[in-house]
N, C-alpha and C positions, 0 to 999 in steps of 0.2 A: 504494500500500500504506500502510495506517495501522494503528498499534498504540497502544493506550492501556490503562491499568490504573486500576480504580476499586474500592475496597473489597476489594482483594486478588484481583480477578478481571481477567484480561487479555482484551482483545478485539482480534482481528486482522481487518481488513477488506481484502480483495484485490479489485480491480476493474480493468476494462479499459474505457477510454473508446471509445465507438463513435460517432464524429461523422459518419460518412458511411453511406449506405445501401448495403449489399452486395447485389447481384443475382447469383444463382448460388451456387456453392460457395465457402465460406471456412472456414479452420481456425484455431483458437486452441488450442494445446496448453500446458497448465500441468502441472508436476510439483511437487506440494507434499508434504512429508514431515512427519509428526507423531509425537510420542513415544508409545510404547506404554505408558508409565508414568504419564501424566497423563490424567485424565478430560477429555473433549472434548464440548462442545455444538456441533453443526454446523447452520448455516443456509445453504442454497444457493439463490440466486436467479439463474438463468441465462437467463431469458427463453425464447425459442424456440430449440430446438436439441436436441442429444443429448449426454449426458455419460456417461462411464464412470468410476465411482468404485470404487476398490479399498480397502475399509475393514476388511479382516480384521485382527484383533488390535488394533484401535483401540478403546479403552474409551469408547464413546459414551454420554453421559448423556441426550442429547436429540437428536432428528433433526427439524428444523423445515423 
């Protein structure tokens, strides 16, 4: 996890190293909570897989 601020804008990067090849089923569950009071630009790069995102009430300014 990395967090930085530049020109008053914060950037949070959350990643998981995957150094081995998984054959078959594997699960990675993350529970991230964001404020409903701050605008959020969201970029998700998850590669191959399925994601369930519950973003109701989150003030998204961009979805990349």
